[in-house]
MARZAKE-281901 format. One record per residue (C-alpha): x, y, z; residue in three letters. Coordinates in steps of 0.25 Angstrom, whole numbers, plus 5000, padded with zeros to 4 digits. Each point is the difference from the previous one (the first is absolute). Example, Ala and Ser with C-alpha at 12.3 -4.5 7.8 and 13.67 -1.06 7.14 Angstrom:
% residues 2
504949825031ALA500650144998SER
This chain:
% residues 631
477347234785UNK500650035011UNK501649985004UNK500749965011UNK500250155003UNK498650025003UNK500249965014UNK500650125004UNK498950094995UNK498949905006UNK500749985013UNK499649854999UNK500749915009UNK500349854998UNK498649915003UNK499450145005UNK498950084992UNK500350124991UNK499950135006UNK500350144994UNK501250095006UNK499750165002UNK501450084995UNK500750065011UNK499750135003UNK501150114999UNK501150005009UNK499849865006UNK501049934991UNK501249955010UNK501350094998UNK500649914991UNK499049984990UNK499950155000UNK501450034998UNK500049914988UNK498750054995UNK499349854999UNK498849955003UNK499849965015UNK498949915006UNK500050055013UNK500149885006UNK500750015015UNK500949975007UNK500749984987UNK499350034985UNK500249914989UNK501150074991UNK500950005014UNK499849845003UNK500149974984UNK501350085000UNK500650035014UNK500850135000UNK501150055011UNK498950105005UNK498849935007UNK498750024996UNK499450115007UNK498750095001UNK500050155003UNK498749995007UNK500649875008UNK499849995015UNK501450025002UNK501050134997UNK500749964986UNK501350054997UNK499550084989UNK499050075009UNK501250015010UNK500850074989UNK498950084996UNK499850065014UNK501550025001UNK499950094987UNK498850075006UNK500850045012UNK501250044993UNK499150104992UNK499550055012UNK501350035008UNK500650074985UNK498750085001UNK500350045015UNK501450034997UNK499750094987UNK498950085008UNK500550005015UNK498950125003UNK498949934994UNK499949875005UNK500249935014UNK501149945002UNK500049855002UNK501449995007UNK500350105011UNK501450045005UNK500550035013UNK500350135003UNK501050015011UNK499850165001UNK498549995002UNK500050045015UNK500950114997UNK499050054989UNK498949995008UNK500650095010UNK500250094989UNK498750004996UNK499550015014UNK501150125004UNK498950114996UNK499249965013UNK500450075012UNK501349965007UNK499949895011UNK500850085010UNK499450085011UNK500650135003UNK500749985014UNK499950105011UNK501450065001UNK499949995016UNK500549865000UNK501250014993UNK501350055009UNK501350054994UNK500849874995UNK501449985004UNK500749974988UNK500949915009UNK499649885009UNK500449884994UNK499449915010UNK498950085003UNK498649925000UNK499150105007UNK498850084995UNK500250154997UNK498450005004UNK499850085013UNK499949935013UNK498549965002UNK499849974985UNK499949874995UNK500150044985UNK498949924996UNK499150114996UNK501050104997UNK500849924989UNK499750074985UNK500149854995UNK499149935011UNK498949994990UNK500749924991UNK500149865001UNK501349935002UNK499949904989UNK499550124991UNK500749964986UNK500150134996UNK499950135007UNK499450084989UNK500750074989UNK500150145008UNK501150025011UNK499750035014UNK499150135000UNK500650075013UNK501150094995UNK500549985016UNK500049864999UNK500850004987UNK501050105006UNK500249915012UNK500249894992UNK501150074991UNK500750065012UNK500249865008UNK500549944986UNK501050114994UNK501050025012UNK500349854998UNK499849994985UNK501549984997UNK500249885008UNK498849944991UNK500650034986UNK499450144998UNK500750074989UNK499250124997UNK500150135005UNK499350005014UNK499450145001UNK499550004985UNK499349885002UNK499350045013UNK499650144993UNK499449924987UNK499349895009UNK499450115008UNK499450084988UNK498550015001UNK499849934988UNK499249874996UNK500849875002UNK500849964988UNK500150144995UNK501250024990UNK500650115011UNK500049915011UNK500749865002UNK499449874994UNK499049935007UNK501049895002UNK501050085006UNK499050075009UNK499449875005UNK501349935002UNK500450135011UNK498750005005UNK500249855003UNK501450045007UNK499350105008UNK499149925005UNK501149885003UNK500950095007UNK498950095007UNK499549965015UNK498550014997UNK499449875002UNK498750034994UNK500950024987UNK500849895002UNK498749904999UNK499750064986UNK501549984997UNK499749884991UNK499050084992UNK501050114998UNK500849884995UNK499049964991UNK499950134992UNK501550024999UNK500249864994UNK498950044990UNK500450134995UNK501549964999UNK499449894991UNK499350104990UNK500550145002UNK501049974987UNK498749994991UNK499750145004UNK500450144994UNK500750065011UNK501350074995UNK500749945013UNK499649864999UNK501349914997UNK500850085011UNK498849995010UNK499749874998UNK501349965001UNK500050085013UNK498849935005UNK500649864997UNK501350035008UNK499150055011UNK499149875000UNK501149914999UNK500750065013UNK498650005008UNK499949844995UNK501549985006UNK499750075012UNK498749935003UNK500749864998UNK499149974985UNK501349964993UNK499449954988UNK499250134997UNK501450075003UNK500749924990UNK498850034989UNK499950145002UNK501650015000UNK500149934985UNK498850094995UNK500950135004UNK501249944994UNK499249964988UNK499250144999UNK501450075002UNK500949924990UNK498750004989UNK500050155002UNK501550034998UNK500450055012UNK501249935002UNK500450084987UNK499750145005UNK501250094997UNK500849884994UNK501350044993UNK499849884989UNK498850094992UNK498949895003UNK498850004992UNK498850055007UNK499049885005UNK498849984992UNK498950005011UNK499049944989UNK499250044988UNK498850084997UNK499550004985UNK501349954996UNK500850105006UNK501049985012UNK499850055013UNK501150045007UNK500150055015UNK499850165001UNK501450075002UNK500250065014UNK499450145001UNK500950055012UNK501349965006UNK499349945013UNK499149914991UNK501249964993UNK500749975014UNK498749935005UNK500249904988UNK501549975003UNK499649985015UNK498949934996UNK501049884993UNK500949995013UNK498950005009UNK499549874992UNK501549955000UNK500250015014UNK498649945004UNK500449874990UNK501349995006UNK499349995014UNK498849914998UNK500949904991UNK501049995012UNK499049995010UNK499149914994UNK500849914990UNK501049885004UNK501550064997UNK500049904988UNK498850084995UNK500450135002UNK500050074985UNK499050064992UNK499550084988UNK501050125003UNK501249914999UNK499449924987UNK501050014987UNK499850114992UNK499550095012UNK501050125001UNK499650115011UNK500550134994UNK499250105009UNK500850105008UNK500049985015UNK498950065007UNK499950145007UNK499450055012UNK498650054994UNK500350135004UNK501250004992UNK499250004987UNK499350115005UNK501550075002UNK500449984986UNK501049905004UNK499649904988UNK500850084989UNK499649974985UNK501449944999UNK499749905010UNK500149854994UNK500149875005UNK500649884995UNK500049865005UNK499850055014UNK499949875008UNK501049934992UNK500950115002UNK499850015015UNK500349855001UNK501250024992UNK500650095011UNK499950124990UNK499850145007UNK498950084995UNK500050154999UNK498750024997UNK499150095008UNK499449925010UNK501049895002UNK500150025016UNK498550055002UNK499249915010UNK499249954989UNK501249944993UNK500649965012UNK498849905003UNK499949964985UNK501649965002UNK499849935013UNK498849934994UNK500949954988UNK501049955010UNK499149935009UNK499349934988UNK501449974993UNK500649945013UNK498649915001UNK500249954986UNK501449965002UNK499749925012UNK499049934992UNK501049964990UNK501049935009UNK500049865001UNK501149915008UNK500249904988UNK500250124990UNK500849974988UNK501550075000UNK499650114988UNK498750025008UNK500750025012UNK501050104995UNK498950094994UNK499349995013UNK501250045008UNK500350124990UNK498550045002UNK500150005015UNK501350075003UNK499450114989UNK498650015008UNK500750005014UNK500950114996UNK498750084995UNK499549985013UNK501150055007UNK500250134991UNK498650035001UNK499849995015UNK501350085003UNK499450134992UNK498549985006UNK499750125009UNK499849975015UNK498649985006UNK500550075013UNK500050144994UNK498450004999UNK499150015011UNK499149885002UNK498650064994UNK500850064989UNK499449944988UNK501449974993UNK500249905012UNK499149914994UNK500749994987UNK501250005006UNK499749895009UNK499449914988UNK501450044991UNK501049955011UNK499049875003UNK500049974985UNK501650014999UNK500349925014UNK499049904995UNK500849984987UNK501249975007UNK499349905009UNK499449934988UNK501250004992UNK500949945012UNK499049925007UNK500349874991UNK501450015005UNK499850055015UNK500349865007UNK501149974992UNK500850135001UNK500250085011UNK500150144991UNK498649984994UNK499549975012UNK500650145006UNK499350054987UNK498649945004UNK500150045014UNK500350144997UNK499150024991UNK498849935008UNK500350105012UNK500050124992UNK498649954993UNK499449995015UNK500650135005UNK499550094989UNK501050115004UNK499749985013UNK498650104998UNK498849975010UNK499049924990UNK498850045008UNK500250144995UNK500449974985UNK498649974995UNK499649914989UNK501149924992UNK500149924987UNK499449875001UNK501249934997UNK500750045013UNK499449895006UNK500749904990UNK501350065002UNK499849995016UNK499749864998UNK501249974993UNK500950075010UNK499349925011UNK500349874992UNK501550045001UNK500050005016UNK499249885000UNK501049934992UNK501150055007UNK499449975013UNK499849864995UNK501449984995UNK500550045015UNK499249895006UNK500449914991UNK501450045001UNK500049995016UNK499249865000UNK501249934992UNK501050055010UNK499949925015UNK500850115007UNK498950115001UNK501350115000UNK500249954986UNK500850114992UNK499350084990UNK500550094988UNK500450135005UNK499050144997UNK498849905000UNK498750055006UNK499549935012UNK498649935000UNK499450115009UNK500550094991UNK499349944988UNK498749985007UNK500050145004UNK500150044984UNK499049914998UNK499150065010UNK500250124994UNK499649954987UNK498749935006UNK499750145006UNK500050074986UNK499249884994UNK498950025012UNK499950144999UNK499550004987UNK499249885001UNK498850075006UNK499650064984UNK500949934993UNK499649834995UNK501350004994UNK500850035012UNK499049925009UNK500349884993UNK501450025001UNK500050025014UNK499449875003UNK500949934991UNK501250065007UNK499549945015UNK499749874995UNK501550004993UNK500750065011UNK499749875009UNK500749914990UNK501549954996UNK500249994985UNK501149914997UNK500750004987UNK500449854993UNK501549984999UNK500049974985UNK499350164998UNK501150065009UNK501049934993UNK499550054988UNK499950145005UNK501450005004UNK500649964988UNK499250104992UNK500350125009UNK501549975002UNK500049984984UNK499450164999UNK
């Protein structure tokens, strides 16, 4: 006799005929019944057991029309297993995730470097002797009647070429011409290596990148400068391509094995920063300056010959073994490292003051814990003469100078040291100016007043010991450096006293005297001087602003009196005299505006500013008067 359970096996429905069901095939049960290992009737969308005993998980089938949760988990497990296989066997599988290689273009050029270079050997005839001077020359050195369109060694390279190839110019004459155009002015753009040694090594008939020659980065940047300063219009068209190659090599040379890669990369970064500064690309100039500062500090150049027994700087690890900077092999090599730090130091001070607002004049070299112990720099030939004795040690070099401590170390009065000290005063005065506000608290103002007096005393003492510019001929290379030293010192005085010039006659006189000195440049004829450090554009602009402000003040003073013959303070310059000094300043800016974007922009600014009359609010004038009277 059949029981009620027979309905489940016969498949009989209420009032319907009796039918026999076949057992489900393997794998056709729903996921819940398979997990619980119970018999499933396979009814869709919901089977009998799931309908009679509902569960948290929905009734779903592996072969359903949709993608089940279980199927998704299984697929994810499969993907993870495949990825694990890729990571464990990277060489035998094709990666499913491909990362971006930022140096792909560089590696491609390295691969293609075995092919013949892109340069075509030039005909020596088009190259006339290049003059190391002529700051405003833009004419071509090609002989008359030659356009240069077919004789340029780089004409076959497109302007937008992303890379000139891994090799340098194949023409030895072209390389020599580029070096000879740059090296006579190299010191004005932060070149700290021994020029004669560098030129000899650069002209060796050895492959590009050979360890006996300068690094590719340094050679590329020097070639860039030679193109930039040279009169060849054919090469100037390719200046951007030279720049691209220089930037790429500067970014990658530290990855190589050249024994001088740290020193030469530092030199390349300094030269590249000055190039960007001179051409008006200020962001790139600050970028290269920051990179140079980081490399100099990271390599421990600020601790060379330190009296504090500092530990060597670890450059990295090779097989868990620390890697240190190789010790210098000669006095010249050690001297070049010392001069390298000070070249970076001067560059940092100049770029910071020129491109940052006064309130932001600071930087990594002023960070807490950074103590500069390296001795003052010598002239590069002084190291060959043995002037750096083994006993020479440095200790808190910059801090001692700012504290008024007189140094007895060799080189404390060298030209290179005078440039470094002048840049310190220039930066210090600008930094102090940025700290002043009319609403200072009493304690803050007392500290400011003490610092003001200290810096002012340092500037006056330093200026009194400077060698005069008039002792040298205008075409003497030493004149260019002396113009820079005097200009930075006088500009420091302007920066320091400029905020009080409206309120105090003594500060105004300091500014006017310093501005005249900056404009006059020791009375030398600037057309005979040659190229100058790009910061001179900033210094001339600062001096012109002094005369513009004084003309504005005089006009306001005269307008406040109804009588045209109103009394003026004795000893004051007349408006005609001020305008004459201003014209000299504008002439200096215009002289270098032909080939220097920086001075060209400043020249335009000064012409526009000279037509304006600037006023100072009465409230600020009162605050300035109160502040200076307290000092």
